[in-house]
MITORGU-623847 format. One record per residue: x, y, z of N, C-alpha, C, O in turn; residue in one letter; residue number from 0. Coordinates in Angstrom, 1 decimal. Example, Ala and Ser with C-alpha at 12.3 -4.5 7.8 and 13.67 -1.06 7.14 Angstrom:
residues 2
NODE    n.c1    n.c2    n.c3   ca.c1   ca.c2   ca.c3    c.c1    c.c2    c.c3    o.c1    o.c2    o.c3  r    k
NODE    13.2    -5.7     7.8    12.3    -4.5     7.8    13.2    -3.3     7.8    14.2    -3.3     8.5  a    0
NODE    12.8    -2.2     7.1    13.7    -1.1     7.1    12.9     0.0     7.9    13.4     1.1     8.0  s    1
END
This chain:
residues 165
NODE    n.c1    n.c2    n.c3   ca.c1   ca.c2   ca.c3    c.c1    c.c2    c.c3    o.c1    o.c2    o.c3  r    k
NODE    -6.3     1.8   -46.0    -6.9     1.0   -45.0    -6.1     1.1   -43.7    -4.8     1.3   -43.7  m    0
NODE    -6.7     1.0   -42.6    -6.1     1.1   -41.3    -5.2    -0.1   -41.0    -5.5    -1.2   -41.5  a    1
NODE    -4.2     0.1   -40.2    -3.4    -1.0   -39.7    -4.2    -2.0   -39.0    -5.0    -1.7   -38.2  n    2
NODE    -4.1    -3.3   -39.4    -5.0    -4.3   -38.8    -4.8    -4.5   -37.3    -5.6    -5.1   -36.6  s    3
NODE    -3.7    -4.0   -36.8    -3.5    -4.1   -35.3    -4.3    -3.1   -34.6    -4.5    -3.2   -33.4  l    4
NODE    -4.7    -2.0   -35.3    -5.5    -1.0   -34.6    -7.0    -1.0   -35.0    -7.6     0.0   -35.1  n    5
NODE    -7.5    -2.2   -35.3    -8.9    -2.3   -35.7    -9.6    -3.3   -34.8    -9.0    -4.1   -34.1  t    6
NODE   -10.9    -3.1   -34.8   -11.8    -4.0   -34.0   -13.0    -4.3   -34.9   -13.6    -3.5   -35.6  i    7
NODE   -13.4    -5.6   -34.8   -14.6    -6.0   -35.6   -15.7    -6.3   -34.6   -15.6    -7.1   -33.7  t    8
NODE   -16.9    -5.6   -34.8   -18.0    -5.8   -34.0   -19.2    -6.1   -34.9   -19.5    -5.2   -35.8  v    9
NODE   -19.9    -7.2   -34.7   -21.1    -7.6   -35.5   -20.8    -7.5   -37.0   -21.6    -7.0   -37.8  d   10
NODE   -19.6    -8.0   -37.4   -19.2    -8.0   -38.8   -18.7    -6.7   -39.4   -18.3    -6.7   -40.6  g   11
NODE   -18.7    -5.7   -38.6   -18.3    -4.4   -39.1   -16.9    -4.1   -38.5   -16.8    -4.2   -37.3  k   12
NODE   -15.9    -3.6   -39.3   -14.6    -3.4   -38.8   -14.4    -1.9   -38.6   -14.7    -1.1   -39.5  t   13
NODE   -13.9    -1.5   -37.5   -13.7    -0.1   -37.1   -12.2     0.1   -36.8   -11.5    -0.8   -36.3  y   14
NODE   -11.7     1.3   -37.1   -10.4     1.6   -36.6   -10.6     2.1   -35.1   -11.7     2.4   -34.8  d   15
NODE    -9.5     2.2   -34.4    -9.6     2.5   -33.0   -10.4     3.9   -32.7   -11.3     3.9   -31.9  l   16
NODE   -10.0     4.9   -33.4   -10.6     6.2   -33.2   -12.1     6.2   -33.5   -12.9     6.8   -32.8  e   17
NODE   -12.5     5.6   -34.7   -13.9     5.5   -35.1   -14.7     4.7   -34.0   -15.8     5.1   -33.7  t   18
NODE   -14.1     3.6   -33.5   -14.8     2.8   -32.6   -15.0     3.6   -31.3   -16.1     3.5   -30.7  y   19
NODE   -14.0     4.3   -30.8   -14.2     5.1   -29.6   -15.3     6.1   -29.8   -16.1     6.3   -28.8  k   20
NODE   -15.4     6.7   -30.9   -16.3     7.8   -31.2   -17.8     7.2   -31.2   -18.7     7.7   -30.6  t   21
NODE   -17.9     6.0   -32.0   -19.2     5.4   -32.1   -19.7     4.8   -30.8   -20.9     4.7   -30.6  t   22
NODE   -18.8     4.3   -30.0   -19.2     3.6   -28.8   -19.2     4.6   -27.6   -19.7     4.2   -26.5  q   23
NODE   -18.8     5.8   -27.8   -18.8     6.8   -26.7   -17.7     6.5   -25.6   -17.9     6.8   -24.5  g   24
NODE   -16.7     5.9   -26.1   -15.6     5.5   -25.1   -14.6     6.7   -25.1   -14.2     7.2   -26.1  v   25
NODE   -14.4     7.2   -23.9   -13.4     8.3   -23.7   -12.0     7.8   -23.9   -11.7     6.6   -23.5  k   26
NODE   -11.2     8.6   -24.4    -9.8     8.3   -24.7    -9.1     7.9   -23.4    -8.2     7.0   -23.4  a   27
NODE    -9.5     8.5   -22.3    -8.8     8.2   -21.0    -9.1     6.8   -20.5    -8.4     6.3   -19.7  s   28
NODE   -10.3     6.3   -21.0   -10.7     4.9   -20.5   -10.0     3.8   -21.3    -9.9     2.7   -20.8  e   29
NODE    -9.6     4.1   -22.5    -9.0     3.1   -23.4    -7.6     2.7   -22.8    -6.8     3.6   -22.6  v   30
NODE    -7.4     1.4   -22.6    -6.1     0.9   -22.1    -5.9     1.1   -20.6    -4.9     1.0   -20.1  g   31
NODE    -7.0     1.5   -19.9    -6.9     1.8   -18.5    -6.6     0.5   -17.7    -5.9     0.5   -16.7  k   32
NODE    -7.2    -0.6   -18.2    -7.1    -1.8   -17.4    -6.3    -2.8   -18.3    -6.8    -3.5   -19.1  k   33
NODE    -5.0    -2.7   -18.1    -4.1    -3.5   -18.9    -3.7    -4.9   -18.3    -3.0    -5.7   -18.9  n   34
NODE    -4.2    -5.1   -17.1    -3.9    -6.4   -16.4    -5.1    -7.2   -16.3    -6.2    -6.7   -16.2  e   35
NODE    -4.9    -8.5   -16.3    -6.0    -9.5   -16.1    -6.2    -9.7   -14.7    -5.3   -10.0   -13.9  l   36
NODE    -7.5    -9.6   -14.3    -7.8    -9.9   -12.9    -8.7   -11.1   -12.9    -8.8   -11.8   -13.9  d   37
NODE    -9.2   -11.5   -11.7   -10.0   -12.7   -11.7   -11.3   -12.7   -12.5   -11.7   -13.7   -13.0  k   38
NODE   -11.9   -11.5   -12.6   -13.1   -11.4   -13.5   -12.8   -11.6   -15.0   -13.5   -12.3   -15.7  d   39
NODE   -11.6   -11.1   -15.4   -11.2   -11.3   -16.8   -10.9   -12.8   -17.0   -11.2   -13.3   -18.1  a   40
NODE   -10.2   -13.4   -16.1    -9.9   -14.8   -16.2   -11.2   -15.7   -16.3   -11.3   -16.6   -17.1  f   41
NODE   -12.2   -15.4   -15.5   -13.4   -16.1   -15.5   -14.2   -15.9   -16.8   -14.7   -16.8   -17.4  l   42
NODE   -14.1   -14.7   -17.3   -14.8   -14.4   -18.6   -14.1   -15.1   -19.7   -14.8   -15.6   -20.6  s   43
NODE   -12.8   -15.2   -19.7   -12.1   -16.0   -20.7   -12.4   -17.5   -20.7   -12.6   -18.1   -21.7  l   44
NODE   -12.5   -18.0   -19.5   -12.9   -19.4   -19.3   -14.3   -19.7   -19.8   -14.5   -20.7   -20.4  l   45
NODE   -15.2   -18.8   -19.5   -16.6   -19.0   -19.9   -16.7   -18.9   -21.4   -17.4   -19.7   -22.1  v   46
NODE   -16.0   -18.0   -22.0   -16.0   -17.8   -23.5   -15.3   -19.1   -24.1   -15.8   -19.6   -25.1  t   47
NODE   -14.3   -19.6   -23.5   -13.6   -20.8   -24.1   -14.6   -22.0   -24.0   -14.7   -22.7   -25.0  q   48
NODE   -15.4   -22.1   -22.9   -16.3   -23.2   -22.8   -17.5   -23.0   -23.8   -18.0   -24.0   -24.4  m   49
NODE   -17.9   -21.8   -24.0   -19.0   -21.5   -24.9   -18.7   -21.8   -26.3   -19.6   -22.3   -27.1  q   50
NODE   -17.5   -21.6   -26.8   -17.1   -21.8   -28.2   -16.3   -23.1   -28.4   -15.7   -23.2   -29.5  y   51
NODE   -16.3   -24.0   -27.5   -15.6   -25.2   -27.7   -16.3   -26.1   -28.8   -17.5   -26.0   -28.9  q   52
NODE   -15.6   -26.9   -29.5   -16.1   -27.8   -30.5   -16.9   -28.9   -29.9   -16.3   -29.7   -29.1  d   53
NODE   -18.2   -29.1   -30.1   -18.9   -30.2   -29.5   -18.4   -31.5   -29.9   -18.6   -32.5   -29.2  p   54
NODE   -17.8   -31.7   -31.1   -17.3   -33.0   -31.6   -16.0   -33.3   -30.9   -15.6   -34.4   -30.9  l   55
NODE   -15.3   -32.3   -30.4   -14.0   -32.5   -29.7   -14.0   -31.6   -28.5   -13.3   -30.6   -28.5  s   56
NODE   -14.8   -32.0   -27.5   -14.9   -31.1   -26.3   -13.5   -31.0   -25.6   -12.6   -31.9   -25.7  p   57
NODE   -13.5   -30.0   -24.7   -12.3   -29.8   -23.9   -12.1   -31.0   -22.9   -13.1   -31.5   -22.4  m   58
NODE   -10.9   -31.4   -22.7   -10.6   -32.4   -21.8   -11.0   -32.0   -20.4   -10.7   -30.9   -20.0  d   59
NODE   -11.6   -33.0   -19.7   -12.1   -32.7   -18.3   -10.9   -32.3   -17.4   -11.1   -31.4   -16.6  n   60
NODE    -9.8   -32.9   -17.6    -8.7   -32.6   -16.7    -8.2   -31.1   -16.9    -7.8   -30.4   -16.0  t   61
NODE    -8.2   -30.7   -18.2    -7.8   -29.3   -18.5    -8.8   -28.3   -18.0    -8.4   -27.3   -17.4  e   62
NODE   -10.1   -28.7   -18.1   -11.2   -27.8   -17.5   -11.0   -27.7   -16.0   -11.1   -26.6   -15.4  y   63
NODE   -10.8   -28.8   -15.3   -10.6   -28.8   -13.9    -9.3   -28.0   -13.5    -9.3   -27.3   -12.5  l   64
NODE    -8.3   -28.2   -14.3    -7.1   -27.4   -14.0    -7.3   -25.9   -14.1    -6.8   -25.1   -13.3  a   65
NODE    -8.1   -25.5   -15.1    -8.4   -24.1   -15.2    -9.2   -23.6   -14.1    -9.1   -22.4   -13.6  q   66
NODE   -10.2   -24.4   -13.7   -11.0   -24.0   -12.5   -10.2   -23.9   -11.3   -10.4   -23.0   -10.5  l   67
NODE    -9.2   -24.8   -11.1    -8.3   -24.7    -9.9    -7.5   -23.4   -10.0    -7.3   -22.8    -9.0  a   68
NODE    -7.0   -23.1   -11.2    -6.2   -21.9   -11.4    -7.1   -20.6   -11.0    -6.6   -19.7   -10.3  q   69
NODE    -8.3   -20.6   -11.4    -9.2   -19.5   -11.1    -9.4   -19.5    -9.6    -9.4   -18.4    -9.0  y   70
NODE    -9.7   -20.6    -9.0    -9.9   -20.6    -7.5    -8.7   -20.1    -6.8    -8.8   -19.4    -5.8  s   71
NODE    -7.5   -20.6    -7.2    -6.3   -20.1    -6.6    -6.1   -18.6    -6.7    -5.7   -17.9    -5.8  s   72
NODE    -6.3   -18.1    -7.9    -6.2   -16.7    -8.2    -7.2   -15.9    -7.3    -6.8   -14.9    -6.7  l   73
NODE    -8.4   -16.3    -7.2    -9.4   -15.6    -6.3    -8.9   -15.7    -4.8    -9.0   -14.6    -4.2  e   74
NODE    -8.4   -16.8    -4.4    -8.0   -16.9    -3.0    -6.8   -16.0    -2.7    -6.6   -15.4    -1.7  q   75
NODE    -5.8   -16.0    -3.7    -4.6   -15.2    -3.5    -5.0   -13.7    -3.5    -4.5   -12.9    -2.7  m   76
NODE    -6.0   -13.3    -4.3    -6.5   -11.9    -4.3    -7.1   -11.6    -2.9    -6.8   -10.5    -2.3  t   77
NODE    -7.9   -12.5    -2.4    -8.5   -12.3    -1.1    -7.5   -12.2     0.0    -7.6   -11.4     0.9  n   78
NODE    -6.5   -13.1     0.0    -5.4   -13.1     1.0    -4.7   -11.8     1.0    -4.4   -11.2     2.0  v   79
NODE    -4.3   -11.3    -0.2    -3.6   -10.1    -0.4    -4.3    -8.9     0.2    -3.8    -8.0     0.8  a   80
NODE    -5.6    -8.9    -0.1    -6.5    -7.8     0.5    -6.5    -7.9     2.0    -6.4    -6.8     2.6  s   81
NODE    -6.7    -9.0     2.6    -6.8    -9.2     4.0    -5.4    -8.9     4.7    -5.4    -8.3     5.8  k   82
NODE    -4.3    -9.2     4.0    -3.0    -8.9     4.6    -2.8    -7.4     4.6    -2.2    -6.9     5.6  l   83
NODE    -3.3    -6.7     3.7    -3.2    -5.2     3.7    -3.9    -4.7     4.9    -3.5    -3.7     5.5  g   84
NODE    -5.1    -5.2     5.2    -5.9    -4.8     6.3    -5.2    -5.1     7.6    -5.1    -4.3     8.6  d   85
NODE    -4.6    -6.3     7.7    -3.8    -6.7     8.9    -2.6    -5.8     9.1    -2.3    -5.4    10.3  v   86
NODE    -1.9    -5.5     8.1    -0.7    -4.6     8.1    -1.1    -3.2     8.7    -0.4    -2.7     9.6  y   87
NODE    -2.2    -2.7     8.2    -2.7    -1.4     8.8    -3.0    -1.5    10.2    -2.7    -0.6    11.0  s   88
NODE    -3.7    -2.5    10.6    -4.1    -2.7    12.0    -2.9    -2.8    12.9    -2.8    -2.2    14.0  l   89
NODE    -1.9    -3.6    12.5    -0.7    -3.8    13.3     0.1    -2.5    13.4     0.7    -2.2    14.4  v   90
NODE     0.2    -1.8    12.3     0.9    -0.5    12.3     0.2     0.5    13.3     0.9     1.2    14.0  e   91
NODE    -1.1     0.5    13.3    -1.8     1.4    14.3    -1.6     1.0    15.7    -1.4     1.8    16.6  n   92
NODE    -1.6    -0.3    16.0    -1.3    -0.9    17.3     0.1    -0.5    17.7     0.3     0.0    18.9  i   93
NODE     1.1    -0.7    16.9     2.5    -0.4    17.2     2.6     1.1    17.6     3.3     1.4    18.6  d   94
NODE     2.0     2.0    16.8     2.1     3.4    17.1     1.5     3.7    18.4     2.0     4.5    19.2  s   95
NODE     0.3     3.1    18.7    -0.4     3.4    19.9     0.4     2.9    21.1     0.5     3.6    22.1  s   96
NODE     1.0     1.7    21.0     1.8     1.2    22.2     3.0     2.1    22.4     3.3     2.4    23.5  v   97
NODE     3.7     2.5    21.3     4.9     3.3    21.4     4.5     4.6    22.1     5.3     5.1    22.9  l   98
NODE     3.5     5.3    21.6     3.1     6.6    22.2     2.8     6.4    23.7     3.1     7.2    24.5  v   99
NODE     2.1     5.3    24.0     1.8     5.0    25.4     3.0     4.9    26.3     3.1     5.4    27.4  g  100
NODE     4.0     4.1    25.7     5.2     3.9    26.5     6.0     5.2    26.6     6.5     5.5    27.7  q  101
NODE     6.1     6.0    25.5     6.8     7.2    25.6     6.2     8.3    26.5     6.9     9.1    27.1  l  102
NODE     4.9     8.3    26.6     4.2     9.3    27.4     4.5     9.1    28.9     4.4    10.0    29.7  s  103
NODE     5.0     7.9    29.3     5.4     7.7    30.7     6.8     8.4    30.9     7.2     8.5    32.1  s  104
NODE     7.4     8.8    29.9     8.7     9.6    30.0     8.5    11.1    30.3     9.4    11.8    30.7  m  105
NODE     7.2    11.6    30.1     7.0    13.0    30.3     7.3    13.4    31.7     6.9    12.8    32.7  i  106
NODE     8.1    14.4    31.9     8.6    14.9    33.2     9.9    14.4    33.6    10.5    14.8    34.6  g  107
NODE    10.4    13.4    32.9    11.7    12.8    33.2    12.8    13.5    32.5    12.7    14.0    31.4  k  108
NODE    14.0    13.4    33.1    15.2    14.0    32.4    15.8    12.9    31.4    15.7    11.7    31.7  n  109
NODE    16.3    13.4    30.3    16.9    12.5    29.3    18.2    13.1    28.9    18.5    14.3    29.0  i  110
NODE    19.0    12.3    28.3    20.2    12.7    27.6    20.2    12.1    26.2    19.8    10.9    26.1  q  111
NODE    20.6    12.8    25.3    20.7    12.3    23.9    21.8    12.9    23.1    22.5    13.9    23.6  w  112
NODE    22.1    12.3    22.0    23.2    12.9    21.1    22.6    13.2    19.8    21.5    12.8    19.4  h  113
NODE    23.3    14.0    19.0    22.8    14.5    17.7    23.3    13.7    16.6    23.3    14.2    15.4  d  114
NODE    23.8    12.5    16.8    24.3    11.7    15.7    25.8    11.7    15.7    26.5    10.8    15.0  g  115
NODE    26.4    12.7    16.3    27.9    12.7    16.4    28.2    12.6    17.9    27.5    11.9    18.7  s  116
NODE    29.3    13.2    18.4    29.7    13.1    19.8    29.1    14.2    20.7    29.6    14.4    21.8  n  117
NODE    28.2    15.0    20.2    27.6    16.1    21.0    26.4    15.6    21.8    25.4    15.0    21.2  n  118
NODE    26.5    15.7    23.1    25.4    15.2    24.0    24.7    16.4    24.6    25.2    17.4    24.8  f  119
NODE    23.4    16.2    24.8    22.5    17.2    25.3    21.6    16.6    26.4    21.5    15.4    26.5  y  120
NODE    21.2    17.5    27.3    20.3    17.1    28.4    19.0    18.0    28.4    19.1    19.2    28.1  e  121
NODE    17.9    17.4    28.8    16.7    18.1    28.9    15.6    17.3    29.6    15.9    16.2    30.1  g  122
NODE    14.4    17.9    29.7    13.3    17.2    30.4    12.2    17.0    29.3    11.9    17.9    28.6  k  123
NODE    11.7    15.8    29.3    10.7    15.4    28.3     9.4    16.2    28.7     8.9    16.1    29.8  v  124
NODE     8.8    16.9    27.7     7.6    17.6    27.9     6.5    17.2    27.0     5.3    17.6    27.1  s  125
NODE     6.8    16.2    26.1     5.7    15.7    25.3     6.2    14.6    24.3     7.4    14.3    24.3  g  126
NODE     5.2    14.1    23.6     5.5    13.0    22.6     4.9    13.5    21.2     3.9    14.1    21.2  v  127
NODE     5.7    13.3    20.2     5.2    13.7    18.8     5.2    12.6    17.8     6.2    11.8    17.8  s  128
NODE     4.2    12.5    17.1     4.1    11.5    16.0     3.9    12.4    14.7     2.8    12.9    14.5  v  129
NODE     4.9    12.4    13.8     4.8    13.2    12.6     5.3    12.4    11.5     6.4    11.9    11.5  t  130
NODE     4.4    12.3    10.4     4.8    11.5     9.2     5.4    10.1     9.6     6.3     9.7     9.0  d  131
NODE     4.8     9.5    10.5     5.2     8.1    10.9     6.4     8.1    11.8     6.8     7.0    12.2  g  132
NODE     7.0     9.2    12.1     8.2     9.3    12.9     7.7     9.6    14.3     7.1    10.7    14.5  q  133
NODE     8.1     8.8    15.3     7.7     9.1    16.7     9.0     9.6    17.4    10.1     9.1    17.3  t  134
NODE     8.8    10.7    18.1     9.9    11.3    18.9     9.3    12.0    20.1     8.1    12.0    20.3  s  135
NODE    10.3    12.4    21.0     9.8    13.1    22.2    10.2    14.6    22.1    11.1    14.9    21.3  v  136
NODE     9.5    15.4    22.8     9.8    16.8    22.8    10.5    17.1    24.1     9.9    16.8    25.2  i  137
NODE    11.7    17.6    24.1    12.5    17.9    25.3    12.6    19.4    25.5    12.8    20.2    24.5  a  138
NODE    12.5    19.8    26.7    12.7    21.2    27.1    14.1    21.3    27.5    14.6    20.6    28.4  t  139
NODE    14.8    22.3    26.9    16.3    22.4    27.1    16.5    23.9    27.6    15.9    24.8    27.1  v  140
NODE    17.4    24.0    28.6    17.8    25.4    29.0    18.9    25.9    28.1    20.0    25.2    28.0  k  141
NODE    18.7    27.1    27.6    19.7    27.7    26.7    20.8    28.4    27.6    20.6    28.5    28.8  a  142
NODE    21.9    28.8    27.0    23.0    29.4    27.8    22.5    30.7    28.5    23.0    31.0    29.6  a  143
NODE    21.5    31.4    27.9    21.0    32.6    28.6    20.0    32.4    29.7    19.4    33.3    30.2  d  144
NODE    19.7    31.1    30.0    18.8    30.8    31.0    17.3    30.5    30.5    16.5    30.1    31.3  g  145
NODE    17.1    30.9    29.2    15.7    30.7    28.7    15.5    29.2    28.3    16.5    28.5    28.2  s  146
NODE    14.3    28.8    28.2    14.0    27.4    27.9    13.5    27.4    26.4    12.8    28.3    26.0  e  147
NODE    13.9    26.3    25.7    13.4    26.1    24.4    13.1    24.6    24.2    13.6    23.8    25.0  m  148
NODE    12.2    24.3    23.3    11.8    22.9    23.1    12.5    22.4    21.8    12.6    23.1    20.8  q  149
NODE    12.9    21.1    21.8    13.5    20.5    20.7    12.9    19.1    20.5    12.6    18.4    21.5  t  150
NODE    12.9    18.7    19.3    12.4    17.3    19.0    13.6    16.4    19.0    14.6    16.6    18.4  k  151
NODE    13.4    15.3    19.7    14.5    14.3    19.9    14.1    12.9    19.3    13.1    12.4    19.8  v  152
NODE    14.8    12.4    18.4    14.5    11.1    17.8    14.8    10.1    18.9    15.7    10.2    19.7  e  153
NODE    13.9     9.1    19.0    14.0     8.0    20.0    15.4     7.3    19.9    16.0     7.0    21.0  i  154
NODE    15.9     7.0    18.7    17.1     6.3    18.6    18.3     7.1    19.1    19.3     6.5    19.4  a  155
NODE    18.2     8.4    19.3    19.3     9.2    19.8    19.3     9.3    21.3    20.3     9.9    21.9  n  156
NODE    18.3     8.8    22.0    18.3     8.9    23.5    19.2     7.9    24.1    19.2     6.8    23.7  i  157
NODE    20.1     8.4    25.0    21.1     7.6    25.6    20.8     7.2    27.0    21.2     6.2    27.5  t  158
NODE    20.1     8.1    27.7    19.8     7.8    29.1    18.4     8.5    29.5    18.0     9.5    28.9  r  159
NODE    17.7     7.8    30.4    16.4     8.4    30.9    16.4     8.3    32.4    16.8     7.2    32.9  v  160
NODE    16.0     9.3    33.0    15.9     9.3    34.5    16.5    10.4    35.2    17.1    11.3    34.6  g  161
NODE    16.3    10.5    36.5    16.8    11.6    37.3    18.3    11.6    37.4    18.9    12.7    37.7  d  162
NODE    19.0    10.5    37.3    20.4    10.5    37.5    21.2    10.9    36.3    22.4    10.5    36.1  g  163
NODE    20.6    11.7    35.4    21.3    12.0    34.1    22.5    13.0    34.4    23.2    13.3    33.5  v  164
END
């Protein structure tokens, strides 16, 4: 006989897990996919509890109202969490747009920056870059041989902006 923890009884017939999956057409990848209770599962449990309550000893009204309040709270928290995610995305997009707009006003201006240590460099801003959520400016720098090259400069490393560099 199969382990009683791995069986399911449907319409009076007991199946082990593998037989049930085969007879019901359940894919192995779908079993155990939803291990957490959401608001729909909570409501389903509540309805089932009400359906099978003893008519001679019905559920206490206060307990029923408390469970309905819990369900309502769960649903509202789920809705709030969803809306907060939308607001976060919107604010993040606005922040990026404002920052790019502000940095674009630096194009054509001279800047000075450091590389994280005591090495300082000078160049002229030729563009703005947003890559993987990191916003930086592109500076054109004159090399020792007189040629020009472009380098990406992190905003936090800029020490001065303007013609008096």
